[in-house]
N, C-alpha and C positions, 0 to 999 in steps of 0.2 A: 288238758294243757300240755302234759309231758308225753302224750301218745304212748302210754304204757303198753297197750295191746299191740301196737305196731312193732314195738321193740321186744315183744315177748317177755314182759316182766310184770310185776305187781307192786303195790304199795309196801307190803311187808318186806319183800326182797330189797327194794330200794332203800328202805330205812336201815336194814341190816348192813347193806353195802356202804351207806353213808357213815355209820358208826365205825365200821371197819377202817375206812379211809382216814377218819379222824384219829383213831387210835394209832394208826401207822405213821402219821406225820405230825402229831402234836408236839413231838420232841423238838421240832424246828424252832418253836417259840422260845425255848430255853437255850438252844444253841446260838441263835442269832445274836442275842445280847452279849454272849461270851466273845464272839468274833468281832462284831462291830464296836463293842465297848472298848476294845483296845485302842481305838482312835481317839478316845476322850468323850465319845457320845454317852449320854446318861443311859445306863442299862435298863432301868425300869421304863423309861420312855420308849426305848427300842422295842421292848416286849409288847407294849400296847400298840405301837405303830404297826408292828408285824401282824398282830391279830386283826386290826382294823383293815389293813390292806388285803390280807388273805381272805377275810370275810367278804369284802367288796368283790374281789376277783373271782372267788368261788361262786358267789351268788350270780355274778354276771355270766360266768361260764354256764351255770345251770339254767338260768332263765333265758339267756339270749341264744346260746348254742345248743341247749338241751343235751349236754354231755356230762358224764360223771367224772370229769377231770378237775381236781382241786388245785388251787394255786397258792403259792407261798414264796417267801424269799429263798432263792436257790443257794445251795451250799457253795457251788463254784463261784457265784457272783458275790457272796459274802467275802470269800477269800480275795477276789478281784478288788472289791471295794477297799478292804483293809490293807492288804499286803502289797497291792500294786499301786492303786491310786493315791492312798494316803502315805504309806510307808515308802513305796518305791518312787513315786512321782512328787512326793512332798506336798501334796495338796492338803488343805484343811478339810475336815469332815464335812463342813458346810459346802465346800466346793465339790466334794465327792457326791453329795446329794443333788447338787445342781447337774452334775454329769449324768446321774441316774435319770433325772427328769428329761434331759436332752436325748438320752438313749431311748426313752419311751417315745418321745416325739419323733425321733428318727425311724424307729420301728413302726410307729403309727402311720407315718407318711408313706413308707414303702409298702405297708399292708393295705392302706386305703387305695394307693395307686397301683397295687398289684405288681409293684416293682420287685417284690420278693422272688418272683419266678426267675427273673433275669439274674439276680444275685445267687440264688440257690443253684441254678444251672451253671453259673460261671465258675464256681468253686469246685475243683476236682474232688472226686469221692474220697481219694486217699487222704487229702488234706482235711476234709470234714471229719474223717475217722481219727486222724492224728490230733485234731483240735479237741475232740471229745475225750480221747484217751489221755491226752496231755493234761487236760483239766483234772482228770482223775488222779494222775501222778502227782500233780500240784497239791490237790486236796489231801491225798494220803501223806505226802511229805509234811504238810502243815500239821496233820494229826500226830505224826511221829514226833515232831518237835514239841508240840503242845503237851504231849504225854510225858515228855522228858526223857525219851528213849535215846536221843542223840545229843552229844556234846560237841563242842568245837575247840580245837587246840590252836591258839594263836600266840605268837611272840612278837617282840618289837621289830624284828627284821622283816616281818610279813605285813606290818601295818603301813598303809599308804598315807592315810590322813586321819586326824582325830585323836592322836594319842593324848591321854589325859583329859579328854572331853567325854560327855555322856554318850556320844555316838562315834564309833571308829569304823574305818574302812580298811579291810585287809585284802591281800592279793591271793593268788592261787595257792600260796603256801599254807593257808588255813586248812586244817585237817579235821574232818569229822570223825567221831569215834562213838562206839556204843557206850551208853551210860552205865554206871555201876548201880545195880538194883539194890541200893541200901538206903534210899530215901522213901518215906511213907507215900508221898504223892506219886512217885514213879511206880512203886509197887501197886498202888491202887489203880493206876492206869493200866498196868498189865492185867490185873484181875478183871478190870472192865472189858478189856479186849477179849479175854477168854470167855467171860460171861456172854458177851454179845455174839461171839462166833458160835458158841454152843446153842444159843437160842435160835440163831438163823439156820444152823444145820438141822435143828429139830423142827424148823418151820413154825415157830411159835408166833402167833399174831401179836403185833405191837412190840416186836423184839427190841427196837431202838428205845422206846419209852421204858420198857421194863428194865433193860440193862442200865439206863441212866438212873432210874430210881434205886435199883439194887446197889449199884456202885456208890451212889451218894450215901445210902444208909450204912454201907460197910465202912465208908470214910469217916463216920462219926467217932467210933472208938479209936481210929487211927489218928485222929486229930487233924484230918484234912478237911472235913466238912464242917462248916460253921452251922451251929444250931440256933443262932440268935434270930428270932423272928418277931417282928412287931406288926401285926395284921393291919391295924388302922393306919399307922404311919406309912407302911409300905404301899397300901392302896392309894392313899392321898398323894404320896410321892410319885406313884406311877402316872397319875393324871397330870400332876404338876410338871414332871419332866417331859411328858408328851407335849405339853403346851409349848415347851422350849424347842422341840424338834420340828413341829409342823411349820411349814413355810420357811424354815431356817436356810434352805438352799437358795432362797431368793433375796436374802438380806445382804448387808454390806460386806460380809465375809464369804458370800456364796457366789451366785451367778455373775455379778458385775466384775469380779476379780479374775474370771477365767479369760478375759479378753484384754488384759492390761498390756500385753506385748505379743509379738509374733510367735515367740516360742510357746507361751502358754496357750495361745489360740490354736496352733497346729497340734500341740500335744493333746489338747481337749478334743479336737476334731478326730485325731487318730484313735483316741480312747473310745469316743462315742461310736466310731465305725467298728472297732474291735469288739466292744461289748454288745453292740447291736447285732452284729453278725453271729456272735457266740450265742446270744439269747435266741436268735431266730433259728439257728441250727438245733439248739436244745429243744425248743418247743416243737418244731416239726419232727425231730427225731423221736421225741416222747409220744406225740400224737400218732404218728405212723407206726412206730414200733408196737405200742400197746394195741392200737387200733387194728393192725393186721392180725396179731395173735388172737384177739378176742372177736374179730370180725365186726367191730363197731363201725369201722369204715370198710365198706365193700370195695371191690375192684372198680365198680362203676363210680363210687364216691371219689376215689382217688383220681380217676380219669377226668371226672368233671372238675375237680380242684385244679388239675394241671392245665386244663383247656379253658376254663371259665375266665374271661377277661374283664368282666364287669359285675358289680354287685356282690352280694354275699349270700349266694344261693345254697352253698354246701355247709354242712356242719363244720367241716375243716376250716373254711374261710372264717366263719363266725368264731370258732375257737381261737384262731390266731389273733383276731381282733380283740377278743377278751384278754388274751395274754398280754398284748402290747399296751392296752389301756391301763391294765393293772400296774405295769412297770412305771408308767407315767404317774400314777397315783402314789406309788412308792416314793418317788423323788419328792413329792409334795408333802407327804405325811411324815417322812423321816426314817426310811429304811432302804436297804439295798434292793437291787432288781429282783422282781418276782419271776417265777417260771411255772410251767405246768409240771406238777410233781409226779415223778415216776412212781411214788408210793400209791398213787391213785390206782395202780394195777391191783392192789390188794382188795380194794372195794369192788373193782370190776370183776375180779376173780370170785367175789362173793355174790355176783349176780347183777351188780349195778349196770344199767344201760342208758339211763336218762338223767336229766338235770335234777330230778327229785332227790336223788342221793346226795347231790351237792348242797341242797337246802339243809339237809340233816347235818352234813359235815360243817357247814357254816354256823349252824346253831351251836355245835360243839366248840367251834373256835371262840365264839362270843363268851361261852360259859368259862373258858379257860382264863379269862380276865381275873377271876377270883383267885387264881393260883399265883398272882403277881408276887406275893411275899416270898415265894420259893425261888425266885430268879437269882437272888444273891446267895442262896444256900448251895446251889448245885456247883461243885468244883470243876475245874478244867479237866481233872482226871476222869470225870464221868462223861464229858462230851468229846474228848479227844478220840476215844475208841470209835465213835460214830464217824468222825472224819476219816479215820483210817479205813474202815470197812466200806464206806460209801465211795471213797476214792478208788479203792481196790476194784469195786464192781464197775465203776466207770471206765477203768482201764481195759475192760473187755472189748472196747471198740477197736483197740489196736490190732486185733486178730483179723480185721477186715483189710489190712494193708498187706500187699504182696512184698514181703521183706526180701525175697530172693531176687526181686527186680530192682537193681541199684538205682535206676532212674526214678523209681517210686520211693525207694527207701530213704534217699538223701533228704528231700524236703520233709518227709514224714518224721524222720528222726529228729531233725533240728526243731521242728514244730513242737513236738512233745517234750523233748529234753530241755529246751530253753524255757518252757512254761514253768517247769518245776524248779530248775536250778537258778533261774534269774528272778524267780518269785514274781513273774509277770505273764499273764495270759496274752496281753498285747504284744510283748516282745516275742512270745512263742509263735503267734500268728504271723508277725512281721518276718521272723526268720524263715518260717516255712514258705511264705509267699516269695520272698527274695530268692531263696535257694531253688524254688520251683522254676522261676524265670531263668536263672543261671543255667540250670540243668537243660531246660528246653532249648536255650540258645546254643549250648555246647553240642547237643546232639542234632542240631539243625531242624528243630521243630517249633520255631518261633511262631509260626502261623497258628499253632494249636493253642496259644495263650489267649485267653479271653480278655478283651479290653478292660473289663471290670477289675480283673486281677492285676493288670498293669497299673491302673490308676491307683488302686489301694496300696500296691507295693511302692509306688512312687511317693505317696504320702508318708508311708513309714520310713522310707529312705531319707527323705528330706528332714523328717523329725529326728532321726539318728544323727544326722549331720549337725543340726542345730544344737542338740544335746551335747555333742562333742565340743563344739565351739564354746558353749555356755560354761562348761566345766573344764576348759582347757587350762585354766590357771592352776 
């Protein structure tokens, strides 16, 4: 069934690879509730939704594409969901789930129609690298803030709106500063960062999971980690809360409210495009990056993927379909966008070459359900280091940009910097696209601009204008 002989592997190797991938990425099920839970979503329910979606996607990838790439909610998309859509655009979490479903549908349409080739070819390589690196900067920044390493100084003179209310808006006079390391939670975060860095430098398998567990245990005598666990109640709460999440994106506070007015409609449309493109780049980047290094995808496979215009003959085609279908399921079941996890590289390095290893990984995911009572135990100080390190590794994409070429550097800079400092991946992509067009027009290279980039940029520009008028008062 999995053609083990064709791919020069065996059952034992595939089982070991599946266990390795599971141990490398099981941490995501405990991180996801920490991030999405800030929106008001029930954490125990998020935990179960993440496991179910990841199991479905990983099995689909293994059985349909016969590839050892596991799927789960992506860290970048978790940040996008919480800090951009909910906190930035002031959407309710039910609306955000509806957006996730629409992103899945958008990706599914362009995947089935093979329109992804036109989109991938339309986006300049430097902007793709800037988007990936900018997401890394964004995720690392969130990690630093969650760890408590950064404080912000603000006084009355720098407040624009909201003085005396739960939420205030300040201007550029707000000043960040390094925190004083005299609080238990901040000290624990620092210890967590050091532990994780040491484990990664020593190339210890399952470093993320180990660092999270060790940091959580250290937090017990420090008074940061809660030790209150009720096994029966936690498990029952998990299923009860999950029942409140499933299909919630389609209720009265979800999908129907996204189209109440032109502003919400255009904002939703722009967000779906931005998230869809980001997820597409992420999936293709992960598949090609790991595939090239491990020769899972040969040069012939990649050529066939680029030229094949109908059907799903290649493993790459089938893998992208599995990736998009899983994101659609995520919006239905109650979690953020899924992605093909880079941590799959650990299992592939252990010898995994077929979908059999994914079957093993998926079984591990299901068994994780019994760890639900520990979701509320793990402190933010134990998960923040993961965000910092993952974000740091994602920033490596910025090296692909020719920074000494000012024509390339300008849109790349605004793409990456706006993502982090505006707390919005959408705004980063918008800034990059708009500056890219301005640069090309300035240097007399308008004909080099792909129509797809022009259309997307126009949508972003109209959205910015509507936002300005909406908040003009």
